[in-house]
DRENDREN-633848 format. One line per 8 residues: number of its first residue (from 1); their letters; for each residue x, y, z of C-alpha. Coordinates in pm, whole numbers. Each point is the difference from the previous one (the first is absolute). Layout:
<recs>
NUM = a = X,Y,Z  ... .
</recs>
This chain:
<recs>
1 = mpvlalga = -1572,587,345  369,-73,92  191,-165,-280  340,-155,33  196,-66,-326  328,-196,18  254,27,-269  286,-193,-93 .
9 = gyiptfgg = 349,154,89  199,-205,-255  -120,-21,-362  298,-115,-223  -200,120,-320  43,357,144  348,-21,93  -15,-163,336 .
17 = nitmptiv = -77,197,322  -260,248,-48  -117,307,183  -379,25,-97  -175,-308,-108  -274,60,-263  -267,-173,220  62,232,291 .
25 = ygmqklaq = 10,300,-222  -316,-103,-163  -205,-71,313  100,325,158  -142,180,-314  -319,-213,14  -87,-26,355  -49,304,248 .
33 = natgitvp = 136,-203,301  252,-198,-150  343,-110,168  276,-131,-229  270,-228,118  304,-104,-192  93,-343,104  406,-45,32 .
41 = nsghwipe = 152,-285,-179  -306,-111,-173  -124,-57,-353  -334,-99,-153  -77,-266,278  -2,215,310  -163,-225,254  224,-273,-106 .
49 = eqptfvik = 318,192,5  -53,213,307  -257,-185,202  103,135,355  7,375,-146  -349,-60,-142  -152,-139,310  134,265,210 .
57 = ilenffag = -138,280,-252  -352,-171,-12  -12,-44,392  74,375,35  -233,109,-268  -310,-199,131  63,100,337  -17,370,-98 .
65 = nstktk = 348,54,73  291,148,-203  102,-221,-289  355,10,121  146,-340,117  84,-68,355 .
</recs>
């Protein structure tokens, strides 16, 4: 089953911008068909902070397309 993991790209506790969010890394280790995406300029509340980005990612994921934004 395909799995999509979205991780925050900005976590002040970890020093600000991060390159590998723990949620993305964790899902890629647990699922065989996992796609991990770091959402830029977002913290803990990803859908509220980057709604347009999340909508594009979800549309592409559920359509079976690449998870890259348009």
